[in-house]
N, CA, C and O of each residue as an XYZ file, in Angstrom:
816
protein
N     -19.931     -1.526     10.022
C     -20.164     -1.388      8.804
C     -20.042      0.467      8.308
O     -20.247      1.524      8.904
N     -19.544      0.043      6.739
C     -19.448      1.422      5.725
C     -20.401      1.860      5.896
O     -21.464      1.246      5.804
N     -20.232      3.490      6.304
C     -21.100      4.788      6.072
C     -21.530      5.290      4.896
O     -21.114      6.364      4.462
N     -22.763      4.243      4.027
C     -24.200      4.841      2.610
C     -23.621      6.145      3.099
O     -22.899      6.814      2.360
N     -23.872      6.461      4.129
C     -24.538      8.514      3.778
C     -23.292      9.265      3.577
O     -23.475     10.367      3.060
N     -22.221      8.999      3.815
C     -21.412      9.819      3.950
C     -20.920     10.926      2.306
O     -21.237     10.460      1.212
N     -20.496     11.714      2.342
C     -20.154     11.989      1.485
C     -19.356     11.526      0.128
O     -19.826     10.397     -0.017
N     -18.808     11.638     -0.514
C     -17.831     10.417     -1.469
C     -16.841     11.346     -1.723
O     -17.045     12.349     -2.406
N     -15.458     10.988     -1.060
C     -14.903     11.850     -0.946
C     -13.989     12.069     -2.682
O     -13.996     11.005     -3.300
N     -13.419     13.003     -3.294
C     -12.638     13.246     -3.621
C     -11.817     12.019     -4.800
O     -12.216     11.575     -5.877
N     -10.685     11.790     -4.105
C      -9.938     10.556     -4.020
C     -10.308      9.620     -4.379
O      -9.543      8.820     -4.918
N     -12.559      9.189     -4.095
C     -13.027      7.678     -4.527
C     -12.545      7.424     -5.655
O     -12.466      8.478     -6.285
N     -12.124      6.432     -6.327
C     -11.727      5.747     -7.665
C     -13.387      5.637     -8.118
O     -14.230      5.655     -7.222
N     -13.750      5.539     -9.358
C     -15.021      5.218     -9.966
C     -14.758      4.615    -10.632
O     -13.646      4.723    -11.148
N     -15.908      3.333    -11.112
C     -15.852      1.866    -11.640
C     -17.061      2.082    -11.865
O     -17.838      2.918    -11.404
N     -17.315      0.336    -13.470
C     -18.261      0.263    -13.319
C     -19.290     -0.154    -12.779
O     -19.132     -1.373    -12.707
N     -20.312      0.126    -12.326
C     -21.810      0.311    -11.813
C     -21.615      1.714    -11.092
O     -22.377      2.518    -11.627
N     -20.997      2.206    -10.244
C     -21.422      3.651     -9.893
C     -22.402      4.666    -10.237
O     -21.486      5.180    -10.879
N     -23.685      5.693    -10.489
C     -24.665      6.186    -10.580
C     -23.646      7.289    -10.899
O     -24.364      8.064    -10.268
N     -22.826      7.922    -11.222
C     -22.371      9.141    -11.581
C     -23.573     10.746    -11.879
O     -24.100     10.740    -12.992
N     -23.874     11.749    -11.120
C     -24.809     12.738    -11.355
C     -23.601     13.817    -11.545
O     -22.823     14.181    -10.664
N     -23.632     14.284    -13.042
C     -23.882     15.573    -13.313
C     -24.685     16.782    -13.423
O     -25.577     16.776    -14.272
N     -24.414     18.431    -12.280
C     -25.340     18.875    -12.456
C     -24.854     20.047    -13.667
O     -23.638     20.238    -13.667
N     -25.616     20.825    -14.660
C     -25.126     21.765    -15.081
C     -25.869     22.808    -14.355
O     -26.536     22.454    -13.383
N     -25.841     23.979    -14.679
C     -26.528     25.211    -13.972
C     -25.766     26.335    -14.697
O     -24.617     26.296    -15.139
N     -26.859     27.580    -14.729
C     -26.083     29.001    -15.449
C     -26.964     29.323    -15.978
O     -28.037     29.797    -15.604
N     -26.426     29.004    -17.209
C     -27.162     29.074    -19.256
C     -28.130     28.458    -19.345
O     -29.273     28.844    -19.591
N     -27.537     26.920    -19.047
C     -28.056     25.687    -19.373
C     -28.617     25.234    -17.881
O     -27.841     25.489    -16.959
N     -29.551     24.754    -17.616
C     -30.404     23.830    -16.452
C     -30.725     22.469    -17.383
O     -31.335     22.246    -18.428
N     -29.633     21.350    -15.976
C     -29.766     20.038    -16.092
C     -29.291     19.408    -15.048
O     -28.478     19.686    -14.166
N     -30.231     18.121    -15.422
C     -29.322     17.051    -14.574
C     -29.346     15.878    -14.543
O     -30.185     15.132    -14.037
N     -28.011     15.552    -15.325
C     -27.484     13.755    -15.750
C     -26.815     12.811    -15.287
O     -25.656     12.404    -15.216
N     -28.313     12.447    -14.850
C     -27.446     10.560    -13.982
C     -27.581      9.741    -14.740
O     -28.741      9.456    -15.038
N     -26.318      8.904    -15.471
C     -25.960      7.536    -15.523
C     -25.441      6.705    -15.432
O     -24.654      6.864    -16.365
N     -24.947      4.923    -14.595
C     -24.422      4.581    -14.400
C     -22.959      4.216    -15.639
O     -22.884      4.219    -16.867
N     -22.386      4.053    -14.985
C     -20.993      3.234    -15.730
C     -20.521      1.896    -15.828
O     -19.995      1.179    -14.976
N     -20.811      1.683    -17.055
C     -20.951      0.905    -17.678
C     -19.683     -0.487    -17.318
O     -18.603     -0.197    -16.803
N     -19.939     -1.523    -17.576
C     -19.227     -2.952    -17.433
C     -17.602     -2.535    -18.454
O     -16.432     -2.909    -18.361
N     -18.165     -1.823    -19.153
C     -17.087     -1.760    -20.120
C     -16.191     -0.509    -19.479
O     -15.034     -0.368    -19.874
N     -16.626      0.198    -18.700
C     -15.907      1.916    -18.351
C     -15.825      2.518    -18.694
O     -14.756      3.110    -18.842
N     -17.761      3.122    -19.429
C     -17.656      4.186    -20.128
C     -19.285      4.726    -19.237
O     -20.094      4.091    -18.559
N     -19.220      5.931    -19.591
C     -20.473      7.273    -19.116
C     -20.958      7.348    -20.902
O     -20.295      7.654    -21.893
N     -21.881      7.074    -20.802
C     -22.904      7.626    -22.123
C     -23.586      9.290    -21.411
O     -24.348      9.560    -20.482
N     -23.118      9.789    -22.039
C     -23.884     11.474    -22.364
C     -24.879     10.920    -23.719
O     -24.806     10.263    -24.757
N     -25.674     11.569    -23.018
C     -27.157     11.591    -24.221
C     -26.346     12.380    -25.498
O     -25.269     12.687    -24.987
N     -26.341     12.758    -26.618
C     -26.011     13.578    -27.457
C     -24.641     13.977    -27.354
O     -24.627     15.175    -27.638
N     -23.586     13.624    -27.116
C     -22.076     13.516    -26.829
C     -22.112     11.982    -27.306
O     -22.825     11.959    -28.309
N     -21.851     11.262    -27.141
C     -20.895      9.451    -26.876
C     -20.068      9.323    -25.322
O     -19.517     10.126    -24.569
N     -20.271      8.149    -25.321
C     -19.693      7.448    -24.237
C     -18.019      8.608    -24.081
O     -17.303      9.310    -24.794
N     -18.123      8.200    -22.822
C     -16.967      8.994    -21.767
C     -16.134      7.912    -21.046
O     -16.832      7.316    -20.225
N     -14.449      7.330    -21.113
C     -14.582      6.463    -19.874
C     -13.479      7.066    -19.205
O     -12.434      7.648    -19.497
N     -14.516      6.476    -17.548
C     -14.175      7.139    -16.135
C     -13.567      6.361    -16.035
O     -12.496      6.944    -15.869
N     -13.168      4.450    -15.963
C     -13.642      3.614    -15.346
C     -12.238      4.018    -14.504
O     -11.406      4.617    -15.186
N     -11.925      3.790    -13.269
C      -9.805      4.078    -12.602
C      -9.119      5.474    -12.421
O      -7.975      5.859    -12.181
N     -11.120      6.431    -12.787
C     -10.231      7.321    -12.562
C     -11.537      7.439    -10.835
O     -12.523      6.726    -10.650
N     -10.728      9.163     -9.393
C     -10.719      9.415     -9.068
C     -11.737     10.676     -9.617
O     -11.625     11.466    -10.554
N     -12.582     10.512     -8.774
C     -14.082     11.766     -8.448
C     -13.960     12.946     -9.199
O     -14.656     13.266    -10.163
N     -12.732     13.774     -8.534
C     -11.594     15.074     -8.866
C     -10.980     14.175    -10.626
O     -11.549     14.462    -11.679
N     -10.575     13.822    -10.610
C      -9.940     13.794    -12.473
C     -11.168     13.257    -13.156
O     -11.239     13.395    -14.377
N     -12.416     12.494    -12.325
C     -13.283     12.290    -13.558
C     -13.868     13.736    -13.856
O     -13.726     14.139    -15.011
N     -14.614     14.692    -12.797
C     -14.674     15.734    -13.140
C     -14.042     17.109    -14.260
O     -14.498     17.905    -15.081
N     -12.942     16.798    -13.745
C     -11.816     18.066    -14.841
C     -12.225     16.952    -16.630
O     -12.495     17.522    -17.687
N     -12.182     16.047    -16.544
C     -12.622     15.114    -17.532
C     -13.082     15.158    -18.450
O     -12.777     14.922    -19.619
N     -14.475     15.718    -17.557
C     -16.184     15.869    -18.472
C     -16.170     17.066    -18.403
O     -16.732     17.595    -19.362
N     -15.596     18.023    -17.370
C     -15.151     19.681    -17.465
C     -14.622     19.958    -19.266
O     -15.206     20.415    -20.249
N     -13.918     19.680    -19.143
C     -12.976     19.116    -20.660
C     -13.280     19.121    -22.062
O     -12.793     19.721    -23.021
N     -15.127     17.486    -21.796
C     -14.683     17.067    -22.851
C     -16.659     17.962    -23.235
O     -17.084     18.801    -24.029
N     -17.458     16.826    -21.744
C     -19.249     17.306    -22.042
C     -19.052     18.877    -21.433
O     -20.099     19.309    -21.914
N     -18.563     19.877    -20.832
C     -18.220     20.762    -20.260
C     -18.589     21.744    -22.214
O     -19.359     22.656    -22.516
N     -17.655     20.980    -22.989
C     -17.109     22.518    -24.066
C     -18.347     22.606    -24.375
O     -18.582     23.812    -24.295
N     -19.833     21.770    -24.856
C     -20.611     21.810    -24.867
C     -21.756     23.465    -24.195
O     -22.786     23.977    -24.633
N     -20.949     23.749    -23.121
C     -21.769     24.418    -21.804
C     -20.548     25.684    -21.717
O     -20.140     25.838    -20.566
N     -20.311     26.026    -22.103
C     -19.295     26.830    -21.988
C     -19.912     28.778    -21.047
O     -19.411     29.829    -20.647
N     -20.775     28.336    -21.132
C     -21.403     29.769    -20.313
C     -22.357     29.011    -18.917
O     -23.223     29.673    -18.344
N     -22.142     28.033    -18.642
C     -22.671     26.961    -17.783
C     -21.432     26.086    -16.820
O     -20.413     25.504    -17.191
N     -22.024     26.287    -15.441
C     -20.709     25.754    -14.428
C     -21.633     23.696    -14.588
O     -22.765     23.217    -14.656
N     -19.987     23.144    -14.569
C     -20.515     21.651    -13.999
C     -20.112     21.575    -13.280
O     -19.084     22.224    -13.086
N     -20.752     20.505    -12.102
C     -20.283     19.709    -10.825
C     -20.492     18.297    -11.127
O     -21.447     18.074    -11.871
N     -19.896     17.404    -10.767
C     -20.238     15.918    -10.689
C     -19.927     14.819     -9.376
O     -18.906     14.467     -8.785
N     -20.831     14.616     -9.310
C     -20.551     13.804     -7.698
C     -21.150     12.106     -7.721
O     -22.285     11.814     -8.097
N     -20.776     11.740     -7.544
C     -21.883      9.867     -6.673
C     -22.679      9.988     -6.404
O     -22.831     10.215     -5.204
N     -23.705      9.947     -7.173
C     -25.493      9.220     -6.577
C     -25.408      7.701     -5.727
O     -25.751      7.383     -4.588
N     -24.997      7.204     -6.469
C     -24.507      5.123     -5.792
C     -23.902      4.723     -5.783
O     -23.955      3.716     -6.490
N     -22.671      4.953     -5.055
C     -21.033      3.468     -4.868
C     -22.006      1.919     -4.847
O     -22.953      1.451     -4.214
N     -20.670      1.339     -6.471
C     -21.164      0.008     -6.769
C     -20.876     -0.614     -5.436
O     -20.637      0.020     -4.408
N     -20.929     -2.103     -5.572
C     -20.321     -3.370     -5.029
C     -19.247     -3.367     -5.688
O     -18.931     -2.919     -6.789
N     -18.419     -4.234     -4.434
C     -16.654     -5.302     -5.124
C     -16.817     -6.854     -4.531
O     -17.148     -7.679     -3.681
N     -16.514     -6.630     -5.227
C     -16.212     -8.186     -4.816
C     -15.170     -8.459     -4.178
O     -14.129     -7.841     -4.402
N     -15.239     -9.333     -3.355
C     -14.032     -9.172     -2.577
C     -13.646    -11.397     -1.630
O     -14.446    -11.956     -0.880
N     -12.801    -11.766     -1.917
C     -12.297    -13.011     -1.135
C     -12.053    -13.440      0.024
O     -10.876    -13.125      0.199
N     -12.345    -13.860      0.759
C     -11.608    -13.708      1.329
C     -11.720    -15.942      2.680
O     -12.541    -16.762      3.090
N     -10.326    -15.674      2.672
C      -9.657    -17.154      2.700
C      -9.033    -17.412      3.489
O      -8.438    -16.385      3.815
N      -8.727    -18.258      4.119
C      -7.930    -18.986      4.722
C      -8.864    -19.338      7.140
O     -10.039    -19.580      7.416
N      -8.367    -19.275      7.558
C      -8.498    -20.129      8.773
C      -9.466    -18.829      9.521
O      -9.283    -18.516     10.698
N     -10.891    -17.896      8.314
C     -12.472    -17.556      8.913
C     -12.993    -19.324      9.353
O     -12.650    -20.503      9.261
N     -14.359    -18.147     10.015
C     -15.252    -19.271     10.545
C     -16.413    -19.556      8.847
O     -16.886    -20.661      8.583
N     -16.632    -18.304      7.961
C     -16.970    -19.297      6.738
C     -15.980    -17.656      6.406
O     -15.959    -16.509      6.853
N     -15.192    -18.559      5.240
C     -14.508    -17.974      4.101
C     -15.257    -17.896      2.550
O     -16.342    -18.445      2.739
N     -15.197    -17.525      1.286
C     -15.567    -17.225      0.013
C     -15.563    -16.661     -0.087
O     -14.954    -16.098      0.822
N     -16.331    -15.230     -1.635
C     -16.416    -14.633     -2.184
C     -17.452    -13.647     -1.465
O     -18.532    -14.229     -1.365
N     -17.489    -12.576     -1.021
C     -18.764    -12.062     -0.875
C     -18.839    -10.577     -1.666
O     -17.867    -10.242     -2.342
N     -19.960     -9.732     -1.574
C     -20.232     -8.857     -2.421
C     -20.589     -7.807     -1.159
O     -21.414     -7.890     -0.249
N     -19.596     -6.781     -1.512
C     -19.682     -5.753     -0.552
C     -19.822     -4.481     -1.026
O     -19.770     -4.347     -2.249
N     -20.129     -2.691      0.237
C     -20.620     -1.802     -0.383
C     -18.601     -1.449     -1.168
O     -17.626     -2.199     -1.213
N     -18.794     -0.042     -1.617
C     -17.250     -0.021     -1.968
C     -16.508      1.133     -0.907
O     -15.447      1.743     -1.043
N     -17.468      1.161      0.137
C     -16.869      1.970      1.425
C     -15.716      1.256      1.343
O     -14.605      1.709      1.067
N     -16.224     -0.740      1.778
C     -16.237     -0.857      2.597
C     -14.565     -1.782      2.994
O     -13.823     -2.349      2.192
N     -14.381     -1.612      4.743
C     -12.476     -2.172      5.043
C     -12.871     -3.114      5.459
O     -14.033     -3.435      5.709
N     -11.553     -3.878      5.625
C     -11.107     -5.166      6.143
C     -11.337     -5.320      7.573
O     -10.917     -6.438      7.871
N     -11.777     -4.761      8.541
C     -12.557     -5.068      9.314
C     -13.705     -5.404      9.407
O     -14.168     -5.990     10.386
N     -14.321     -5.086      8.416
C     -16.097     -4.774      7.881
C     -15.694     -6.514      7.090
O     -16.534     -7.093      7.779
N     -15.283     -7.293      6.510
C     -15.296     -7.795      5.504
C     -14.887     -8.919      6.554
O     -15.587     -9.922      6.699
N     -13.755     -8.710      7.256
C     -13.508     -9.879      8.445
C     -15.418    -10.620      9.455
O     -15.989    -11.711      9.471
N     -15.726     -9.121     10.151
C     -16.944     -9.172     10.319
C     -17.551    -10.390      9.591
O     -17.722    -11.513     10.065
N     -17.900     -9.868      8.103
C     -19.163    -10.407      7.850
C     -18.321    -11.662      7.356
O     -18.535    -11.640      6.144
N     -17.717    -12.443      7.537
C     -17.016    -13.885      6.813
C     -16.790    -15.139      8.313
O     -16.300    -16.267      8.365
N     -17.578    -14.018      9.611
C     -17.554    -14.278     10.376
C     -16.137    -14.423     11.722
O     -15.975    -15.152     12.700
N     -15.516    -13.546     11.224
C     -14.290    -13.683     12.228
C     -13.004    -14.692     12.378
O     -13.183    -15.895     12.570
N     -12.054    -14.273     12.304
C     -11.685    -16.202     12.661
C     -11.201    -16.538     13.320
O     -10.755    -16.070     14.368
N     -11.132    -18.316     12.433
C     -11.525    -19.619     13.379
C     -10.890    -19.483     14.840
O     -10.853    -18.403     15.429
N     -10.414    -20.627     15.349
C     -10.100    -21.188     16.569
C      -8.710    -21.340     16.335
O      -7.985    -21.715     17.257
N      -8.062    -20.989     14.736
C      -6.240    -21.981     14.488
C      -6.308    -20.385     13.759
O      -5.336    -19.843     13.232
N      -7.606    -19.821     13.861
C      -7.014    -17.761     13.191
C      -5.631    -17.048     13.588
O      -5.478    -17.142     14.806
N      -4.947    -16.607     13.187
C      -3.684    -15.564     13.389
C      -5.029    -14.085     13.525
O      -5.828    -13.859     12.615
N      -4.984    -13.384     14.659
C      -4.664    -11.880     15.038
C      -3.928    -10.832     14.220
O      -3.945     -9.650     13.877
N      -3.303    -11.923     14.120
C      -1.075    -10.655     14.063
C      -1.125    -10.551     12.694
O      -0.489     -9.555     12.349
N      -1.703    -11.266     11.562
C      -0.898    -11.077     10.572
C      -2.053    -11.354      9.469
O      -1.351    -12.111      8.800
N      -2.944    -11.336      8.953
C      -3.744    -10.800      8.702
C      -3.231     -9.804      7.498
O      -2.615     -8.738      7.521
N      -3.830    -10.730      6.294
C      -2.557    -10.085      4.984
C      -3.635     -9.872      3.477
O      -4.335    -10.781      3.031
N      -3.576     -8.936      3.076
C      -4.008     -8.512      1.844
C      -3.700     -8.141      0.408
O      -3.230     -7.046      0.099
N      -3.999     -9.145     -0.491
C      -3.671     -8.651     -1.734
C      -4.517     -8.477     -2.927
O      -5.722     -8.603     -3.147
N      -3.222     -8.059     -3.802
C      -4.482     -7.094     -4.463
C      -3.322     -7.210     -5.836
O      -2.172     -6.853     -5.580
N      -3.632     -7.709     -7.287
C      -3.340     -8.199     -8.077
C      -1.121     -9.218     -7.660
O       0.061     -9.512     -7.839
N      -2.426     -9.161     -7.034
C      -1.394    -10.439     -6.774
C       0.196     -9.978     -5.184
O       1.128    -10.621     -4.701
N      -0.353     -8.623     -4.989
C       0.802     -8.242     -4.716
C       0.695     -7.289     -2.995
O       0.179     -6.172     -2.971
N       1.239     -7.925     -1.737
C       0.752     -6.982     -0.435
C       0.463     -5.675     -0.401
O       1.243     -4.740     -0.585
N      -1.227     -5.620     -0.045
C      -0.868     -4.782      0.048
C      -1.362     -3.647      1.664
O      -1.493     -2.433      1.821
N      -1.460     -4.492      2.304
C      -1.532     -4.006      3.719
C      -1.467     -5.809      5.045
O      -1.787     -6.943      4.688
N      -1.098     -5.511      6.075
C      -0.801     -6.738      7.074
C      -1.558     -6.046      7.404
O      -2.052     -5.114      6.770
N      -1.860     -6.528      8.881
C      -2.987     -6.345      9.513
C      -2.424     -6.858     11.731
O      -2.057     -7.868     12.332
N      -2.654     -5.710     12.004
C      -2.656     -6.767     13.417
C      -3.658     -6.146     14.975
O      -3.742     -5.375     15.931
N      -4.399     -7.599     13.935
C      -5.420     -6.885     14.917
C      -4.766     -6.357     16.642
O      -5.055     -5.196     16.932
N      -3.992     -7.102     17.647
C      -3.712     -6.568     18.596
C      -3.280     -5.405     18.620
O      -3.047     -5.131     19.797
N      -2.937     -4.191     17.671
C      -2.938     -2.350     17.854
C      -3.318     -2.205     17.580
O      -3.083     -1.531     16.578
N      -4.936     -2.619     17.995
C      -6.645     -1.761     17.065
C      -6.467     -2.188     19.147
O      -5.910     -1.392     19.903
N      -6.740     -2.796     19.368
C      -7.766     -3.928     20.746
C      -6.550     -2.807     21.592
O      -7.065     -1.820     22.119
N      -5.002     -2.948     21.720
C      -4.360     -2.903     22.736
C      -4.475     -0.933     22.595
O      -4.728     -0.230     23.573
N      -4.301     -0.546     21.610
C      -3.437      1.311     21.275
C      -4.927      1.380     20.694
O      -4.788      2.603     20.706
N      -6.009      1.236     20.279
C      -6.624      1.837     18.874
C      -5.964      2.297     17.749
O      -6.215      3.284     17.058
N      -5.393      1.754     17.682
C      -4.563      1.573     15.669
C      -5.254      1.101     14.463
O      -5.488     -0.107     14.510
N      -5.620      1.646     13.478
C      -6.313      0.681     12.594
C      -5.190      0.396     11.453
O      -5.390      0.083     10.279
N      -4.247      0.545     11.963
C      -2.787      0.259     10.754
C      -2.984     -0.929     10.138
O      -3.109     -1.949     10.816
N      -3.048     -0.963      8.492
C      -3.771     -1.701      7.937
C      -4.893     -2.039      7.049
O      -5.073     -2.822      6.116
N      -5.710     -0.992      7.806
C      -7.568     -1.734      8.144
C      -7.674      0.264      6.607
O      -7.992      1.453      6.634
N      -6.946     -1.176      5.306
C      -7.476     -0.629      4.145
C      -9.016     -0.555      4.147
O      -9.788     -1.084      4.947
N      -9.427      0.574      2.581
C     -10.566      0.703      2.200
C     -10.310     -0.877      0.862
O      -9.225     -1.163      0.357
N     -11.340     -1.452      0.660
C     -11.060     -2.947     -0.441
C     -11.150     -2.266     -1.025
O     -11.570     -1.126     -0.828
N     -10.549     -3.051     -2.524
C     -10.949     -2.563     -4.440
C     -11.420     -4.836     -4.478
O     -11.160     -5.963     -4.058
N     -12.477     -3.715     -5.606
C     -13.300     -5.092     -6.115
C     -11.659     -6.152     -6.619
O     -10.739     -5.535     -7.157
N     -11.526     -7.569     -6.379
C     -11.202     -8.985     -6.505
C      -9.953     -8.572     -6.262
O      -8.942     -8.428     -6.949
N     -10.391     -8.326     -4.529
C      -9.086     -7.853     -3.011
C      -9.002     -9.679     -2.210
O      -9.982    -10.264     -1.750
N      -8.333     -9.938     -2.228
C      -7.803    -11.610     -1.264
C      -7.668    -11.173     -0.287
O      -6.624    -10.520     -0.291
N      -8.232    -11.138      0.786
C      -7.702    -11.210      2.429
C      -7.428    -12.392      3.005
O      -8.237    -13.314      3.112
N      -6.312    -12.397      3.381
C      -5.692    -13.958      3.890
C      -5.081    -13.946      4.891
O      -3.973    -13.438      5.062
N      -6.280    -14.965      6.297
C      -5.696    -15.393      6.994
C      -5.103    -16.825      7.334
O      -5.609    -17.940      7.208
N      -4.052    -16.487      7.735
C      -3.139    -17.923      7.370
C      -3.631    -18.367      9.350
O      -4.683    -17.827      9.693
N      -2.970    -19.192     10.402
C      -3.028    -20.620     10.813
C      -2.141    -19.278     12.151
O      -1.676    -18.270     11.620
N      -2.003    -19.394     13.679
C      -1.311    -18.679     14.338
C      -0.395    -19.483     14.207
O      -0.364    -20.639     13.784
N       0.729    -18.474     14.783
C       1.848    -19.114     15.258
C       2.831    -19.036     16.374
O       4.047    -19.174     16.507
N       1.922    -18.791     17.033
C       2.728    -19.435     18.442
C       1.477    -18.853     19.692
O       1.274    -17.662     19.459
N       0.654    -19.319     20.851
C       0.431    -19.043     21.914
C       1.004    -19.445     23.438
O       1.282    -20.562     23.875
N       1.084    -18.095     24.111
C       1.236    -18.335     25.106
C       0.817    -17.886     26.289
O       0.766    -16.681     26.534
N       0.354    -19.135     27.440
C      -0.244    -18.663     28.058
C       0.342    -17.713     29.875
O       1.477    -17.820     30.341
N      -0.509    -17.104     30.356
C      -0.446    -16.287     31.390
C      -1.580    -16.168     32.439
O      -2.740    -15.763     32.373
N      -0.437    -16.919     33.910
C      -1.326    -17.164     35.332
C      -1.327    -15.962     36.251
O      -0.453    -15.174     35.888
N      -1.910    -15.594     37.176
C      -0.823    -15.646     38.567
C      -1.719    -13.922     38.366
O      -2.908    -13.649     38.196
N      -0.529    -13.093     38.483
C      -0.660    -12.026     39.178
C      -1.048    -11.051     38.261
O      -1.263     -9.941     38.747
N      -1.247    -11.230     36.595
C      -1.476    -10.835     36.146
C      -3.036     -9.782     35.947
O      -3.668     -9.869     37.000
N      -3.754     -8.884     34.941
C      -4.387     -8.331     34.868
C      -5.455     -9.139     34.503
O      -6.414     -9.475     35.198
N      -5.103     -9.532     32.892
C      -6.183     -9.976     32.280
C      -5.348    -11.635     32.159
O      -4.923    -12.068     31.088
N      -5.255    -12.302     33.332
C      -4.678    -14.268     32.331
C      -5.637    -14.633     31.956
O      -6.809    -14.797     32.294
N      -4.555    -14.834     30.652
C      -5.591    -15.694     29.125
C      -3.945    -16.275     28.665
O      -2.845    -16.283     29.217
N      -4.628    -16.843     27.029
C      -3.724    -16.556     26.243
C      -3.238    -15.827     25.238
O      -4.093    -15.107     24.722
N      -2.521    -15.780     24.927
C      -2.251    -14.158     24.309
C      -1.323    -15.007     22.957
O      -0.356    -15.731     23.194
N      -2.034    -14.641     21.083
C      -0.754    -15.038     20.082
C       0.837    -14.079     20.160
O       0.686    -13.009     19.571
N       1.702    -14.180     20.515
C       3.129    -13.736     20.034
C       3.576    -14.199     18.549
O       3.586    -15.214     17.852
N       3.964    -12.743     18.489
C       4.825    -12.580     16.434
C       6.590    -13.069     16.937
O       6.781    -12.817     18.127
N       7.075    -13.315     16.654
C       8.216    -14.005     16.884
C       9.190    -12.336     17.123
O       8.945    -11.227     16.647
N      10.109    -12.706     17.878
C      10.281    -11.948     18.266
C      10.497    -10.679     19.884
O      11.243    -10.000     20.590
N       8.611    -11.361     19.466
C       8.570    -10.862     21.443
C       8.662    -11.099     22.257
O       8.758    -12.325     22.227
N       8.725    -10.752     23.280
C       9.113    -11.238     24.727
C       8.508    -10.619     25.621
O       7.785     -9.624     25.576
N       9.110    -11.777     27.096
C       8.184    -11.773     28.518
C       7.787    -10.565     28.398
O       6.578    -10.477     28.614
N       8.406     -9.354     28.085
C       7.804     -7.895     28.202
C       6.664     -7.526     27.642
O       5.655     -6.913     27.989
N       7.043     -8.017     26.746
C       5.346     -7.758     25.748
C       3.880     -9.131     25.862
O       2.799     -9.056     25.278
N       4.230     -9.980     26.557
C       3.419    -10.600     27.048
C       2.454     -9.718     28.267
O       1.288     -9.373     28.459
N       3.772     -9.633     28.894
C       3.260     -8.962     30.253
C       2.267     -7.102     30.178
O       1.314     -6.591     30.767
N       3.133     -6.743     29.215
C       2.164     -6.180     28.858
C       0.944     -6.165     27.968
O       0.206     -5.188     27.843
N       0.829     -7.039     27.510
C      -0.605     -7.358     26.960
C      -1.270     -8.194     27.533
O      -2.042     -8.783     26.777
N      -1.321     -8.706     29.249
C      -1.943     -8.999     29.723
C      -2.653     -8.239     30.976
O      -3.323     -8.608     31.940
N      -2.086     -6.770     30.395
C      -1.900     -5.389     31.589
C      -1.282     -5.416     32.536
O      -1.740     -4.875     33.542
N      -0.125     -5.998     32.568
C       0.657     -5.250     33.619
C       0.513     -6.499     35.296
O       0.037     -7.631     35.202
N       0.705     -6.281     35.786
C       0.806     -6.610     37.277
C      -0.208     -6.301     38.447
O      -0.176     -5.094     38.688
N      -1.149     -7.019     39.303
C      -1.538     -6.468     39.662
C      -0.945     -5.825     40.733
O       0.264     -5.597     40.719
N      -1.991     -5.350     42.106
C      -1.491     -4.578     43.125
C      -0.040     -5.617     43.747
O       0.651     -5.214     44.683
């Protein structure tokens, strides 16, 4: 579950639906709270629209200081995100409930897969792809997370990302004197040694 109570990092990319708070303090005291429009602009009363969509919080602060801030020369200006938008993500392929989901802007791939019910009985755990603007931006191997605790590829999602879960390549069963006898999904190039490692090595 994304932590919606966390402070929005300076690298967070703003977009339509984000609610931006501008605190002005010093000689002038004022708080402005406005939502970025579908056109990507923030309309400041008595000033006009300022285009912020696609900028990081840090870049938006710099831009607002150079535009709106010019009217408050003897005051300081602080920019933060009051409420984050939701994004639309498409989860396709071998998941239990494929479809289009509205998620928090802080959502990552693992949470999106959870919302889709996880992979189906045919779905791969080892080659889950994230597409953005028709390019692969991340490849997730859940075994790396389950066995090694590494969250490689678990990127934060953006609007209109596509998560594609294909069919598994091969399953191999191992029985006998190993700690976790069961079937494991194996990738091309992996050996018997890899399988024994997944199975927790030999018993005594």
